[in-house]
A tleap script that builds the chain and sets N, CA, C and O, in Angstrom:
source leaprc.protein.ff14SB
mol = sequence {
  NMET LYS ARG VAL ILE THR TYR GLY THR PHE
  ASP LEU LEU HIE TYR GLY HIE ILE ASN LEU
  LEU LYS SER ALA LYS GLU GLN GLY ASP TYR
  LEU ILE VAL ALA LEU SER THR ASP GLU PHE
  ASN TRP ASN GLU LYS ASN LYS LYS ASN TYR
  PHE SER TYR GLU LYS ARG LYS GLN LEU LEU
  GLU SER VAL ARG TYR VAL ASP LEU VAL ILE
  PRO GLU LYS ASN TRP ASN GLN LYS VAL THR
  ASP MET GLU ARG TYR TYR ILE ASP THR PHE
  VAL MET GLY ASP ASP TRP LEU GLY LYS PHE
  ASP GLU THR LEU ALA ALA THR GLY VAL ASN
  VAL VAL TYR LEU SER ARG THR PRO GLU VAL
  SER THR THR GLN ILE LYS ASN ASP LEU TYR
  ALA GLN GLU GLY ILE CLYS
}
set mol.1.N position { 0.799 -1.330 0.053 }
set mol.1.CA position { 0.159 -0.013 -0.071 }
set mol.1.C position { 0.964 1.299 -0.097 }
set mol.1.O position { 1.937 1.442 0.643 }
set mol.2.N position { 0.574 2.216 -0.912 }
set mol.2.CA position { 1.397 3.326 -1.004 }
set mol.2.C position { 0.745 4.609 -0.114 }
set mol.2.O position { -0.387 5.016 -0.371 }
set mol.3.N position { 1.440 5.110 0.787 }
set mol.3.CA position { 1.019 6.023 1.782 }
set mol.3.C position { 1.276 7.444 1.438 }
set mol.3.O position { 2.418 7.796 1.144 }
set mol.4.N position { 0.268 8.297 1.457 }
set mol.4.CA position { 0.584 9.909 0.984 }
set mol.4.C position { 0.154 10.665 2.312 }
set mol.4.O position { -0.646 10.301 3.173 }
set mol.5.N position { 0.916 11.823 2.231 }
set mol.5.CA position { 0.500 12.646 3.418 }
set mol.5.C position { 0.660 14.134 2.769 }
set mol.5.O position { 1.471 14.419 1.888 }
set mol.6.N position { -0.169 14.928 3.307 }
set mol.6.CA position { -0.282 16.295 3.103 }
set mol.6.C position { -0.630 17.098 4.286 }
set mol.6.O position { -1.235 16.608 5.240 }
set mol.7.N position { -0.291 18.205 4.239 }
set mol.7.CA position { -0.450 19.234 5.483 }
set mol.7.C position { -1.219 20.330 5.165 }
set mol.7.O position { -1.163 20.697 3.991 }
set mol.8.N position { -2.133 21.123 6.149 }
set mol.8.CA position { -2.780 22.375 5.900 }
set mol.8.C position { -3.616 22.540 7.043 }
set mol.8.O position { -3.824 21.743 7.959 }
set mol.9.N position { -4.143 23.885 6.827 }
set mol.9.CA position { -5.210 24.390 7.809 }
set mol.9.C position { -6.513 24.177 7.332 }
set mol.9.O position { -7.353 24.156 8.232 }
set mol.10.N position { -6.991 23.993 6.060 }
set mol.10.CA position { -8.063 23.657 5.508 }
set mol.10.C position { -9.429 24.280 6.312 }
set mol.10.O position { -10.439 23.647 6.620 }
set mol.11.N position { -9.167 25.594 6.534 }
set mol.11.CA position { -10.097 26.295 6.965 }
set mol.11.C position { -11.024 26.805 5.999 }
set mol.11.O position { -10.533 27.134 4.919 }
set mol.12.N position { -12.523 26.969 6.188 }
set mol.12.CA position { -13.602 27.239 5.193 }
set mol.12.C position { -13.285 26.268 3.990 }
set mol.12.O position { -12.955 26.698 2.885 }
set mol.13.N position { -13.388 25.149 4.239 }
set mol.13.CA position { -13.198 23.996 3.243 }
set mol.13.C position { -13.863 24.484 2.033 }
set mol.13.O position { -15.050 24.796 2.125 }
set mol.14.N position { -13.277 24.588 0.952 }
set mol.14.CA position { -13.809 24.784 -0.453 }
set mol.14.C position { -13.342 23.897 -1.616 }
set mol.14.O position { -12.604 22.939 -1.384 }
set mol.15.N position { -13.720 24.168 -2.770 }
set mol.15.CA position { -13.574 23.111 -3.809 }
set mol.15.C position { -11.854 23.102 -4.279 }
set mol.15.O position { -11.415 22.219 -5.016 }
set mol.16.N position { -11.123 24.044 -3.817 }
set mol.16.CA position { -9.755 24.099 -4.194 }
set mol.16.C position { -9.142 23.122 -3.213 }
set mol.16.O position { -8.298 22.331 -3.634 }
set mol.17.N position { -9.494 23.113 -1.959 }
set mol.17.CA position { -9.044 21.962 -1.066 }
set mol.17.C position { -9.485 20.601 -1.621 }
set mol.17.O position { -8.715 19.644 -1.697 }
set mol.18.N position { -10.702 20.573 -1.984 }
set mol.18.CA position { -11.043 19.216 -2.576 }
set mol.18.C position { -10.392 18.803 -3.796 }
set mol.18.O position { -10.240 17.601 -4.014 }
set mol.19.N position { -9.994 19.671 -4.608 }
set mol.19.CA position { -9.006 19.562 -5.721 }
set mol.19.C position { -7.637 18.814 -5.130 }
set mol.19.O position { -7.136 17.766 -5.535 }
set mol.20.N position { -7.291 19.480 -4.295 }
set mol.20.CA position { -5.858 19.088 -3.574 }
set mol.20.C position { -5.815 17.694 -3.039 }
set mol.20.O position { -4.954 16.826 -3.181 }
set mol.21.N position { -7.044 17.684 -2.336 }
set mol.21.CA position { -7.212 16.319 -1.725 }
set mol.21.C position { -7.420 15.058 -2.598 }
set mol.21.O position { -6.903 13.985 -2.287 }
set mol.22.N position { -8.159 15.207 -3.652 }
set mol.22.CA position { -8.484 14.217 -4.739 }
set mol.22.C position { -6.903 13.985 -5.582 }
set mol.22.O position { -6.469 12.856 -5.810 }
set mol.23.N position { -6.313 15.005 -5.902 }
set mol.23.CA position { -4.991 14.832 -6.556 }
set mol.23.C position { -4.107 14.223 -5.671 }
set mol.23.O position { -3.392 13.326 -6.118 }
set mol.24.N position { -4.018 14.547 -4.475 }
set mol.24.CA position { -3.130 13.787 -3.495 }
set mol.24.C position { -3.463 12.412 -3.327 }
set mol.24.O position { -2.512 11.652 -3.148 }
set mol.25.N position { -4.527 11.967 -3.345 }
set mol.25.CA position { -5.246 10.662 -3.215 }
set mol.25.C position { -4.668 9.803 -4.227 }
set mol.25.O position { -4.226 8.676 -4.005 }
set mol.26.N position { -4.697 10.477 -5.522 }
set mol.26.CA position { -4.306 9.826 -6.866 }
set mol.26.C position { -2.948 9.565 -6.800 }
set mol.26.O position { -2.485 8.921 -7.741 }
set mol.27.N position { -2.054 9.975 -5.745 }
set mol.27.CA position { -0.741 9.571 -5.790 }
set mol.27.C position { -0.314 8.407 -5.039 }
set mol.27.O position { 0.853 8.049 -4.884 }
set mol.28.N position { -1.580 7.726 -4.487 }
set mol.28.CA position { -1.285 6.448 -3.672 }
set mol.28.C position { -2.586 5.892 -3.435 }
set mol.28.O position { -3.588 6.134 -4.108 }
set mol.29.N position { -2.504 5.031 -2.306 }
set mol.29.CA position { -3.530 4.247 -1.907 }
set mol.29.C position { -4.111 4.813 -0.710 }
set mol.29.O position { -5.339 4.730 -0.689 }
set mol.30.N position { -3.548 5.391 0.340 }
set mol.30.CA position { -3.832 5.894 1.635 }
set mol.30.C position { -3.556 7.170 1.907 }
set mol.30.O position { -2.354 7.419 2.003 }
set mol.31.N position { -4.530 8.329 2.109 }
set mol.31.CA position { -4.139 9.574 2.363 }
set mol.31.C position { -4.379 9.984 3.683 }
set mol.31.O position { -5.486 9.868 4.208 }
set mol.32.N position { -3.245 10.533 4.334 }
set mol.32.CA position { -3.129 11.053 5.572 }
set mol.32.C position { -3.222 12.554 5.419 }
set mol.32.O position { -2.516 13.050 4.541 }
set mol.33.N position { -4.061 13.426 6.212 }
set mol.33.CA position { -4.049 14.860 6.167 }
set mol.33.C position { -3.387 15.254 7.649 }
set mol.33.O position { -3.874 14.894 8.721 }
set mol.34.N position { -2.439 15.891 7.533 }
set mol.34.CA position { -1.901 16.585 9.038 }
set mol.34.C position { -2.724 17.994 8.970 }
set mol.34.O position { -2.618 18.823 8.066 }
set mol.35.N position { -3.339 18.063 9.810 }
set mol.35.CA position { -4.254 19.245 9.949 }
set mol.35.C position { -3.552 20.214 11.022 }
set mol.35.O position { -3.117 19.682 12.043 }
set mol.36.N position { -3.442 21.322 10.892 }
set mol.36.CA position { -2.868 22.484 11.891 }
set mol.36.C position { -3.668 22.626 12.931 }
set mol.36.O position { -4.791 23.066 12.682 }
set mol.37.N position { -3.370 22.344 14.178 }
set mol.37.CA position { -4.172 22.756 15.244 }
set mol.37.C position { -4.341 24.343 15.322 }
set mol.37.O position { -3.728 25.142 14.614 }
set mol.38.N position { -5.335 24.676 16.366 }
set mol.38.CA position { -5.579 26.033 16.330 }
set mol.38.C position { -4.307 26.681 17.112 }
set mol.38.O position { -3.843 27.769 16.771 }
set mol.39.N position { -3.816 25.962 18.125 }
set mol.39.CA position { -2.586 26.697 18.619 }
set mol.39.C position { -1.383 26.846 17.637 }
set mol.39.O position { -0.815 27.935 17.560 }
set mol.40.N position { -1.000 25.841 16.926 }
set mol.40.CA position { -0.148 25.986 15.975 }
set mol.40.C position { -0.444 27.037 15.011 }
set mol.40.O position { 0.444 27.835 14.711 }
set mol.41.N position { -1.510 27.109 14.540 }
set mol.41.CA position { -2.004 28.345 13.437 }
set mol.41.C position { -1.795 29.601 14.251 }
set mol.41.O position { -1.276 30.567 13.691 }
set mol.42.N position { -2.169 29.680 15.589 }
set mol.42.CA position { -1.928 31.060 16.171 }
set mol.42.C position { -0.746 31.435 16.507 }
set mol.42.O position { -0.353 32.568 16.230 }
set mol.43.N position { 0.115 30.433 17.243 }
set mol.43.CA position { 1.308 30.752 17.675 }
set mol.43.C position { 2.472 30.695 16.769 }
set mol.43.O position { 3.502 31.332 16.990 }
set mol.44.N position { 2.289 29.884 15.688 }
set mol.44.CA position { 3.516 29.871 14.820 }
set mol.44.C position { 3.203 30.413 13.289 }
set mol.44.O position { 4.109 30.740 12.523 }
set mol.45.N position { 1.986 30.458 12.992 }
set mol.45.CA position { 1.501 31.118 11.758 }
set mol.45.C position { 0.965 32.465 11.571 }
set mol.45.O position { 0.916 33.112 10.525 }
set mol.46.N position { 0.461 32.881 13.065 }
set mol.46.CA position { -0.157 34.059 13.335 }
set mol.46.C position { -1.533 34.285 12.425 }
set mol.46.O position { -1.845 35.301 11.802 }
set mol.47.N position { -2.358 32.864 12.553 }
set mol.47.CA position { -3.453 33.024 11.688 }
set mol.47.C position { -4.528 32.557 12.740 }
set mol.47.O position { -4.291 31.622 13.505 }
set mol.48.N position { -5.487 33.112 12.745 }
set mol.48.CA position { -6.899 32.809 13.379 }
set mol.48.C position { -7.918 32.034 12.604 }
set mol.48.O position { -8.392 32.604 11.622 }
set mol.49.N position { -8.349 30.768 12.900 }
set mol.49.CA position { -9.242 30.092 12.130 }
set mol.49.C position { -10.667 30.394 12.298 }
set mol.49.O position { -11.112 30.648 13.417 }
set mol.50.N position { -11.315 30.383 11.386 }
set mol.50.CA position { -12.960 30.511 11.546 }
set mol.50.C position { -13.363 29.220 12.035 }
set mol.50.O position { -14.128 29.406 12.982 }
set mol.51.N position { -13.205 28.083 11.830 }
set mol.51.CA position { -13.568 26.789 12.423 }
set mol.51.C position { -12.589 26.267 13.231 }
set mol.51.O position { -11.415 26.322 12.865 }
set mol.52.N position { -12.943 25.701 14.420 }
set mol.52.CA position { -11.888 25.072 15.309 }
set mol.52.C position { -11.317 23.846 14.667 }
set mol.52.O position { -11.829 23.368 13.655 }
set mol.53.N position { -10.341 23.373 15.202 }
set mol.53.CA position { -9.696 22.129 14.914 }
set mol.53.C position { -10.698 21.069 14.701 }
set mol.53.O position { -10.903 20.482 13.639 }
set mol.54.N position { -11.318 20.883 15.861 }
set mol.54.CA position { -12.258 19.658 15.706 }
set mol.54.C position { -13.281 19.694 14.554 }
set mol.54.O position { -13.613 18.662 13.972 }
set mol.55.N position { -13.784 20.939 14.233 }
set mol.55.CA position { -14.786 21.165 13.073 }
set mol.55.C position { -14.050 20.886 11.854 }
set mol.55.O position { -14.487 20.052 11.061 }
set mol.56.N position { -12.946 21.527 11.632 }
set mol.56.CA position { -12.107 21.226 10.576 }
set mol.56.C position { -11.787 19.719 10.327 }
set mol.56.O position { -11.871 19.144 9.241 }
set mol.57.N position { -11.440 19.228 11.409 }
set mol.57.CA position { -11.224 17.522 11.297 }
set mol.57.C position { -12.445 16.897 10.818 }
set mol.57.O position { -12.505 16.219 9.792 }
set mol.58.N position { -13.496 17.168 11.661 }
set mol.58.CA position { -14.767 16.646 10.976 }
set mol.58.C position { -15.144 16.597 9.748 }
set mol.58.O position { -15.533 15.583 9.167 }
set mol.59.N position { -15.025 17.951 9.185 }
set mol.59.CA position { -15.165 18.275 7.672 }
set mol.59.C position { -14.392 17.268 6.865 }
set mol.59.O position { -14.945 16.531 6.048 }
set mol.60.N position { -12.959 17.250 7.139 }
set mol.60.CA position { -11.976 16.673 6.405 }
set mol.60.C position { -12.334 15.033 6.595 }
set mol.60.O position { -12.142 14.286 5.635 }
set mol.61.N position { -12.774 14.588 7.657 }
set mol.61.CA position { -13.048 13.095 7.686 }
set mol.61.C position { -14.336 12.806 6.916 }
set mol.61.O position { -14.490 11.652 6.516 }
set mol.62.N position { -15.122 13.566 6.702 }
set mol.62.CA position { -16.194 13.226 5.589 }
set mol.62.C position { -15.651 13.373 4.301 }
set mol.62.O position { -16.388 12.781 3.513 }
set mol.63.N position { -14.746 13.864 3.759 }
set mol.63.CA position { -14.362 13.738 2.465 }
set mol.63.C position { -13.781 12.273 1.936 }
set mol.63.O position { -12.920 11.643 2.550 }
set mol.64.N position { -14.262 11.932 0.963 }
set mol.64.CA position { -14.042 10.553 0.675 }
set mol.64.C position { -12.528 10.131 0.256 }
set mol.64.O position { -12.184 8.949 0.257 }
set mol.65.N position { -11.672 11.165 -0.093 }
set mol.65.CA position { -10.433 10.998 -0.537 }
set mol.65.C position { -9.532 10.933 0.788 }
set mol.65.O position { -8.414 10.424 0.703 }
set mol.66.N position { -9.938 11.375 1.862 }
set mol.66.CA position { -9.057 11.282 3.189 }
set mol.66.C position { -9.409 9.865 3.903 }
set mol.66.O position { -10.522 9.342 3.970 }
set mol.67.N position { -8.224 9.395 4.401 }
set mol.67.CA position { -8.360 8.073 5.049 }
set mol.67.C position { -8.097 8.255 6.638 }
set mol.67.O position { -8.597 7.526 7.495 }
set mol.68.N position { -7.276 9.289 6.877 }
set mol.68.CA position { -6.915 9.575 8.412 }
set mol.68.C position { -6.398 11.084 8.517 }
set mol.68.O position { -5.561 11.564 7.753 }
set mol.69.N position { -7.030 11.785 9.600 }
set mol.69.CA position { -6.717 13.144 9.845 }
set mol.69.C position { -5.910 13.014 11.182 }
set mol.69.O position { -6.401 12.422 12.144 }
set mol.70.N position { -4.605 13.604 11.225 }
set mol.70.CA position { -3.835 13.752 12.367 }
set mol.70.C position { -3.561 15.121 12.780 }
set mol.70.O position { -3.696 15.965 11.893 }
set mol.71.N position { -3.182 15.552 14.010 }
set mol.71.CA position { -2.760 17.088 14.256 }
set mol.71.C position { -1.489 17.119 13.798 }
set mol.71.O position { -0.589 16.284 13.889 }
set mol.72.N position { -1.534 18.380 13.202 }
set mol.72.CA position { -0.057 18.959 13.084 }
set mol.72.C position { 0.125 20.211 13.983 }
set mol.72.O position { -0.606 21.200 13.956 }
set mol.73.N position { 1.476 19.982 14.985 }
set mol.73.CA position { 1.394 20.721 16.181 }
set mol.73.C position { 2.499 21.612 16.056 }
set mol.73.O position { 2.510 22.631 16.747 }
set mol.74.N position { 3.736 21.281 15.008 }
set mol.74.CA position { 4.834 22.162 14.828 }
set mol.74.C position { 5.336 21.905 13.453 }
set mol.74.O position { 4.928 20.964 12.772 }
set mol.75.N position { 6.217 22.749 13.068 }
set mol.75.CA position { 6.839 22.784 11.925 }
set mol.75.C position { 7.701 21.501 11.653 }
set mol.75.O position { 7.725 20.989 10.534 }
set mol.76.N position { 8.474 20.954 12.816 }
set mol.76.CA position { 9.282 19.934 12.683 }
set mol.76.C position { 8.863 18.645 12.826 }
set mol.76.O position { 9.709 17.772 13.021 }
set mol.77.N position { 7.615 18.352 12.757 }
set mol.77.CA position { 7.033 17.065 13.127 }
set mol.77.C position { 7.020 16.190 11.525 }
set mol.77.O position { 6.769 14.996 11.367 }
set mol.78.N position { 7.331 17.091 10.578 }
set mol.78.CA position { 7.127 16.402 9.165 }
set mol.78.C position { 8.130 15.076 9.013 }
set mol.78.O position { 7.809 13.958 8.609 }
set mol.79.N position { 9.277 15.478 9.402 }
set mol.79.CA position { 10.342 14.251 9.299 }
set mol.79.C position { 9.884 12.906 10.197 }
set mol.79.O position { 9.838 11.768 9.731 }
set mol.80.N position { 9.571 13.253 11.513 }
set mol.80.CA position { 9.027 12.067 12.387 }
set mol.80.C position { 7.650 11.508 11.704 }
set mol.80.O position { 7.450 10.293 11.733 }
set mol.81.N position { 6.665 12.413 11.068 }
set mol.81.CA position { 5.646 11.842 10.651 }
set mol.81.C position { 5.820 10.832 9.438 }
set mol.81.O position { 5.027 9.906 9.265 }
set mol.82.N position { 7.055 11.103 8.497 }
set mol.82.CA position { 7.380 10.468 7.464 }
set mol.82.C position { 7.523 8.915 8.150 }
set mol.82.O position { 6.714 8.059 7.791 }
set mol.83.N position { 8.430 8.622 9.009 }
set mol.83.CA position { 8.691 7.435 9.804 }
set mol.83.C position { 7.450 6.794 10.506 }
set mol.83.O position { 7.140 5.603 10.471 }
set mol.84.N position { 6.816 7.777 11.129 }
set mol.84.CA position { 5.738 7.057 12.161 }
set mol.84.C position { 4.663 6.466 11.194 }
set mol.84.O position { 4.131 5.387 11.454 }
set mol.85.N position { 4.358 7.164 10.107 }
set mol.85.CA position { 3.181 6.608 9.356 }
set mol.85.C position { 3.473 5.849 7.855 }
set mol.85.O position { 2.714 5.517 6.944 }
set mol.86.N position { 4.821 5.749 8.032 }
set mol.86.CA position { 5.523 4.878 6.801 }
set mol.86.C position { 4.950 5.474 5.440 }
set mol.86.O position { 4.308 4.841 4.602 }
set mol.87.N position { 5.328 6.887 5.386 }
set mol.87.CA position { 5.029 7.823 4.107 }
set mol.87.C position { 5.816 7.228 3.033 }
set mol.87.O position { 6.953 6.800 3.228 }
set mol.88.N position { 5.113 7.190 1.683 }
set mol.88.CA position { 5.977 7.121 0.484 }
set mol.88.C position { 5.992 8.437 -0.184 }
set mol.88.O position { 7.014 8.918 -0.674 }
set mol.89.N position { 4.717 9.066 -0.191 }
set mol.89.CA position { 4.849 10.524 -0.828 }
set mol.89.C position { 4.283 11.531 -0.032 }
set mol.89.O position { 3.242 11.334 0.595 }
set mol.90.N position { 4.978 12.745 -0.007 }
set mol.90.CA position { 4.624 13.939 0.573 }
set mol.90.C position { 4.221 15.037 -0.390 }
set mol.90.O position { 5.002 15.562 -1.183 }
set mol.91.N position { 2.943 15.341 -0.258 }
set mol.91.CA position { 2.311 16.301 -1.191 }
set mol.91.C position { 1.855 17.512 -0.573 }
set mol.91.O position { 1.239 17.531 0.492 }
set mol.92.N position { 2.210 18.678 -1.352 }
set mol.92.CA position { 1.807 19.982 -1.033 }
set mol.92.C position { 1.366 20.642 -2.347 }
set mol.92.O position { 1.612 20.219 -3.477 }
set mol.93.N position { 0.635 21.810 -2.001 }
set mol.93.CA position { 0.208 22.772 -2.941 }
set mol.93.C position { 1.682 23.536 -3.657 }
set mol.93.O position { 2.679 23.818 -2.993 }
set mol.94.N position { 1.550 23.744 -4.940 }
set mol.94.CA position { 2.757 24.496 -5.416 }
set mol.94.C position { 3.112 25.824 -4.932 }
set mol.94.O position { 4.134 26.383 -5.331 }
set mol.95.N position { 2.223 26.415 -3.992 }
set mol.95.CA position { 2.634 27.697 -3.352 }
set mol.95.C position { 3.738 27.392 -2.363 }
set mol.95.O position { 4.272 28.382 -1.862 }
set mol.96.N position { 4.250 26.004 -1.931 }
set mol.96.CA position { 5.219 25.821 -1.168 }
set mol.96.C position { 6.231 25.100 -1.960 }
set mol.96.O position { 6.886 24.240 -1.373 }
set mol.97.N position { 6.451 25.324 -3.195 }
set mol.97.CA position { 7.358 24.852 -4.011 }
set mol.97.C position { 8.818 24.833 -3.487 }
set mol.97.O position { 9.321 25.919 -3.200 }
set mol.98.N position { 9.606 23.600 -3.324 }
set mol.98.CA position { 10.904 23.627 -3.026 }
set mol.98.C position { 11.260 23.872 -1.421 }
set mol.98.O position { 12.393 23.882 -0.939 }
set mol.99.N position { 10.077 24.057 -0.756 }
set mol.99.CA position { 10.274 24.451 0.788 }
set mol.99.C position { 10.427 23.273 1.532 }
set mol.99.O position { 10.832 23.463 2.679 }
set mol.100.N position { 10.199 21.993 1.173 }
set mol.100.CA position { 10.300 20.812 1.992 }
set mol.100.C position { 11.404 19.750 1.359 }
set mol.100.O position { 11.706 18.770 2.040 }
set mol.101.N position { 12.006 19.944 0.051 }
set mol.101.CA position { 12.826 19.301 -0.536 }
set mol.101.C position { 14.078 18.785 0.347 }
set mol.101.O position { 14.466 17.625 0.479 }
set mol.102.N position { 14.542 19.836 0.851 }
set mol.102.CA position { 15.841 19.711 1.668 }
set mol.102.C position { 15.496 18.864 2.914 }
set mol.102.O position { 16.091 17.832 3.223 }
set mol.103.N position { 14.709 19.286 3.433 }
set mol.103.CA position { 14.034 18.679 4.977 }
set mol.103.C position { 13.923 17.163 4.844 }
set mol.103.O position { 14.386 16.309 5.600 }
set mol.104.N position { 13.142 16.991 3.612 }
set mol.104.CA position { 12.735 15.457 3.714 }
set mol.104.C position { 13.672 14.749 2.673 }
set mol.104.O position { 13.149 13.678 2.369 }
set mol.105.N position { 14.608 14.900 2.151 }
set mol.105.CA position { 15.622 14.534 1.253 }
set mol.105.C position { 16.073 13.225 1.898 }
set mol.105.O position { 16.114 12.205 1.211 }
set mol.106.N position { 16.440 13.210 3.295 }
set mol.106.CA position { 17.065 12.216 4.166 }
set mol.106.C position { 16.068 11.178 4.366 }
set mol.106.O position { 16.495 10.072 4.697 }
set mol.107.N position { 14.737 11.348 4.217 }
set mol.107.CA position { 13.767 10.391 4.659 }
set mol.107.C position { 13.539 9.295 3.432 }
set mol.107.O position { 13.064 8.180 3.647 }
set mol.108.N position { 13.950 9.769 2.092 }
set mol.108.CA position { 13.763 8.944 0.999 }
set mol.108.C position { 12.158 8.984 0.515 }
set mol.108.O position { 11.640 8.179 -0.259 }
set mol.109.N position { 11.492 10.140 1.173 }
set mol.109.CA position { 9.977 10.104 0.585 }
set mol.109.C position { 10.083 10.925 -0.639 }
set mol.109.O position { 10.965 11.756 -0.856 }
set mol.110.N position { 9.076 10.605 -1.437 }
set mol.110.CA position { 8.962 11.471 -2.681 }
set mol.110.C position { 8.169 12.721 -2.469 }
set mol.110.O position { 7.035 12.682 -1.991 }
set mol.111.N position { 8.800 13.896 -2.847 }
set mol.111.CA position { 8.044 15.002 -2.603 }
set mol.111.C position { 7.467 15.418 -3.914 }
set mol.111.O position { 8.110 15.447 -4.963 }
set mol.112.N position { 6.070 15.776 -3.769 }
set mol.112.CA position { 5.156 16.098 -5.058 }
set mol.112.C position { 4.573 17.459 -4.491 }
set mol.112.O position { 4.190 17.651 -3.338 }
set mol.113.N position { 4.586 18.358 -5.534 }
set mol.113.CA position { 4.112 19.785 -5.383 }
set mol.113.C position { 2.760 19.906 -6.412 }
set mol.113.O position { 2.986 19.801 -7.617 }
set mol.114.N position { 1.782 20.058 -6.097 }
set mol.114.CA position { 0.578 19.954 -6.941 }
set mol.114.C position { 0.074 21.396 -7.353 }
set mol.114.O position { 0.294 22.255 -6.498 }
set mol.115.N position { -0.502 21.780 -8.398 }
set mol.115.CA position { -0.970 23.156 -8.883 }
set mol.115.C position { -2.235 23.299 -7.923 }
set mol.115.O position { -3.063 22.443 -7.611 }
set mol.116.N position { -2.140 24.587 -7.564 }
set mol.116.CA position { -3.484 25.016 -7.071 }
set mol.116.C position { -4.356 25.430 -7.842 }
set mol.116.O position { -4.050 25.776 -8.983 }
set mol.117.N position { -5.633 25.486 -7.386 }
set mol.117.CA position { -6.773 26.001 -8.176 }
set mol.117.C position { -6.737 27.183 -8.163 }
set mol.117.O position { -6.972 27.667 -7.055 }
set mol.118.N position { -6.502 27.986 -9.077 }
set mol.118.CA position { -5.870 29.304 -9.105 }
set mol.118.C position { -6.987 30.217 -8.819 }
set mol.118.O position { -6.680 31.332 -8.398 }
set mol.119.N position { -8.430 29.889 -9.002 }
set mol.119.CA position { -9.414 31.057 -8.756 }
set mol.119.C position { -9.984 31.213 -7.490 }
set mol.119.O position { -10.877 32.005 -7.188 }
set mol.120.N position { -9.277 30.216 -6.592 }
set mol.120.CA position { -10.091 30.171 -5.128 }
set mol.120.C position { -9.087 30.034 -4.042 }
set mol.120.O position { -8.184 29.225 -4.254 }
set mol.121.N position { -9.085 30.702 -2.881 }
set mol.121.CA position { -8.426 30.516 -1.724 }
set mol.121.C position { -9.102 30.907 -0.820 }
set mol.121.O position { -9.992 31.719 -1.072 }
set mol.122.N position { -8.874 30.418 0.614 }
set mol.122.CA position { -9.493 30.749 1.874 }
set mol.122.C position { -9.303 32.409 2.033 }
set mol.122.O position { -10.243 33.170 2.262 }
set mol.123.N position { -7.987 32.800 1.878 }
set mol.123.CA position { -7.790 34.152 2.022 }
set mol.123.C position { -8.775 35.059 1.203 }
set mol.123.O position { -9.401 35.982 1.726 }
set mol.124.N position { -8.875 34.672 -0.323 }
set mol.124.CA position { -9.708 35.250 -0.948 }
set mol.124.C position { -11.181 35.435 -0.775 }
set mol.124.O position { -11.813 36.425 -1.143 }
set mol.125.N position { -11.710 34.271 -0.114 }
set mol.125.CA position { -12.922 34.073 0.254 }
set mol.125.C position { -13.218 35.165 1.577 }
set mol.125.O position { -14.249 35.809 1.768 }
set mol.126.N position { -12.183 35.152 2.270 }
set mol.126.CA position { -12.294 36.048 3.632 }
set mol.126.C position { -12.293 37.313 3.155 }
set mol.126.O position { -13.087 38.079 3.701 }
set mol.127.N position { -11.515 37.806 2.152 }
set mol.127.CA position { -11.420 39.090 1.905 }
set mol.127.C position { -12.573 39.472 1.043 }
set mol.127.O position { -13.066 40.578 1.266 }
set mol.128.N position { -13.131 38.674 0.010 }
set mol.128.CA position { -14.367 38.973 -0.579 }
set mol.128.C position { -15.637 39.051 0.546 }
set mol.128.O position { -16.452 39.965 0.427 }
set mol.129.N position { -15.758 38.185 1.501 }
set mol.129.CA position { -16.653 38.560 2.392 }
set mol.129.C position { -16.474 39.746 3.324 }
set mol.129.O position { -17.498 40.256 3.778 }
set mol.130.N position { -15.368 40.209 3.640 }
set mol.130.CA position { -15.078 41.399 4.340 }
set mol.130.C position { -15.458 42.641 3.582 }
set mol.130.O position { -15.854 43.677 4.115 }
set mol.131.N position { -15.275 42.413 2.063 }
set mol.131.CA position { -15.834 43.575 1.127 }
set mol.131.C position { -17.219 43.785 1.139 }
set mol.131.O position { -17.738 44.900 1.188 }
set mol.132.N position { -17.857 42.653 1.092 }
set mol.132.CA position { -19.351 42.667 1.112 }
set mol.132.C position { -19.914 43.234 2.382 }
set mol.132.O position { -21.054 43.697 2.376 }
set mol.133.N position { -19.231 43.226 3.402 }
set mol.133.CA position { -19.681 43.746 4.718 }
set mol.133.C position { -19.938 45.329 4.432 }
set mol.133.O position { -20.929 45.986 4.750 }
set mol.134.N position { -18.843 45.728 3.788 }
set mol.134.CA position { -18.973 47.278 3.698 }
set mol.134.C position { -20.047 47.601 2.649 }
set mol.134.O position { -20.219 48.796 2.414 }
set mol.135.N position { -20.776 46.725 2.002 }
set mol.135.CA position { -21.913 46.947 0.874 }
set mol.135.C position { -23.183 47.014 1.782 }
set mol.135.O position { -24.068 47.816 1.482 }
set mol.136.N position { -23.310 46.233 2.845 }
set mol.136.CA position { -24.441 46.096 3.560 }
set mol.136.C position { -24.993 47.505 4.101 }
set mol.136.O position { -26.023 47.547 4.774 }
savepdb mol mol.pdb
quit
């Protein structure tokens, strides 16, 4: 069985996320999503989520491409996750192109960067909603 892992916040789950998850699943047989915890997002990424970790986890678990959701608690856990979950392929969106090649080189894991869905992002959705607030 070929195991694949991807990482992310997946807040305000949208069709761009679904495209990424579907493409990630196509890289193997079993897809693990390491979901950034609320604490990690706030303390390390300076990001506030709309949905809590538990709600985002529930949403991801309902997506048919996802086999397992685990918490992402820090930047450094990627190397240990590769070993702990017997990962064959690490997948991220191409906005992270080249960021993990060196870090994961020693693990022997195949690193794949997938194209993002260009017309949608959580940041854009939030910005559009904020802009609509001014219209009301």
